[in-house]
Residue, then its C-alpha position, 0 to 999 in steps of 0.5 A: m034513817l031506819l038503817h041508822a036506827f036499827v043497824f048502828s044501835r047494835l054496832d055501837y052498843c058496847n063496842s068499846l069492849f072490842f078495843g084491842l081485838p084483832d082485825t079478824s074479829i072486827s071484820k065481821l062487824q065491818s061486813v055488817q056495816n058494808a052490807a048496810a052501806r050497799l043497801f043504802g047506796g043500791l050497790r051490788k055485792f062486789d062494788h066498793v063501799t068506801p066512797i059511799l061510807r066516806d062521802q055520802l054517809h059520813w060513817l067511820p069504819i068500825r075500828q075508827r068508831i071504836d077508837f072514837k068512842i074510847a077517845t070520847l069517854v077519856y075526854k069526858s072523864l078528864n073534863h068531869l062530864a062523865p059518870q063518877y065511876l069513869l072519873d075514878m078510873l083515870h088520873f094524870a100521872s102528875d097527880d100521883p105522889v109516887l109518879s109525880k117526879n117521873r118522866s110520864a108525869a112531865n109528859g102528861q100521861l094518864m094512869q089507869e086505876q088498878w082494879q082487883t076483880s078476880t079474888m073473892e073471900k069466902 
């Protein structure tokens, strides 16, 4: 319980920002999760942690945790369960008057709102 409280609160904090990072960056976080699993399972340094992660602890690997968090945010946004700023970021292509006749609208694809953040008037 302490591992989950102290380690995973840090690993899950803003981990959606890591979406799309290369595996070399994610591997550092994965090694922290593996060390926590070894501590919990009483394993040595070079023992495999996958069976403990999957079968006993039911923890997703870091890459899948990030994907799950993004998928959860998208689901909540589409079902109006998220805060308004997230609701404003996504919309279906079929809702856009310009894109409503495109193939992307017929496939049910999502469109991300374009934000201009780099310009500032003096």
